[in-house]
N, C-alpha and C positions, 0 to 999 in steps of 0.2 A: 376477475383481475386480482392478482396477489398484491398485498401491501408489504412494502419493505421498510424496515426501520433504518434510519441513518443515525449512527451513534457518534455524531460530531456536529458542531455548530457551523463549521465551515465546509464548503465543498469546492471541488475543482473538476473540470472535465479532463479526460485523458488528453484531448487536443491541446488545451491550455497548459496542462502539466508538462507536455513535451517541449513547449516553448522555453520555459524557465523553471526546471524542476527544483532548483535550490530555493526558490521563493516559497515553496510550500512545506519545507521542513520547519515546523513551528513548535512552540511550547504547548500546543494543544493538537489533538488529532484533526486531520483534514481528510474528509471522505473523498475518494477518487471515483468519479462517475463515468460510465460508458453507456450510452443510450439511456440515460437517466436511471441507471441501476448502479448501486454501489459495487465496485469490483475490488476495493481494497481501501486501506487507510495509510496515511503517511504521518509520521511523527518525527520530531527532532531528536537529537542525540540525548539531551538531558531527560526528556520524557521517556524515551525508550529504556535508558539505563534505570530510571526509577521503576518502570514496569518490571524489568528483569529482576531487580532487587526485591520487589514485592512478591513476585512469583517464587523466587528462591526462599524468601522468608516463610512462605506458606508450605513449602515442600520440606519434608523431613529427611528425604533420601538423596536428592541429587540437586545439582545446579542446572538451571535452565540455560542451555546454549544450543542453537540450531546445529545439528550435525552436518557434515559435508553432504550426506545423502539427502537430508531435508533441504539444504540450500540448492542442491541440484534439481529437486522437484519444483521448488519455487521458481528457479530460473526457467525450467521447462514450461511451466504454466505461463510465465511472462512472455516467453517466445511464442507460445500458441496464441495468446491475445494479440501480439503484434502482427502475426501472420494473418489473423482473421480480420484485422482492422481495415476499413476502407481507406481509399486515398483521402477522402474528406476528413476522416478521423485522424489520419496521420498528419495532416496539415503540412508544415514545413519540416517535419522530422526527416532526417536522413542518417545513414550510417556513417 
């Protein structure tokens, strides 16, 4: 059995996240779990901006900004996770 690190003190299931997503944008990372495995992390605006500034300060050549191509890949992966989710995982989620 593989052991996975969770790099956050707080966690939320995908099911709970869908109910009130804005409740989980915090000043610290929140690990998002699906089937007890970390599938991503959520951070609030201020923390994200601090992270981007830190990455940019360490880079001598360019600014860190997700390209439209990278955002499309992220959206595609999110859509794949939604399509694979069971009705129990989706809970009250609807389009």
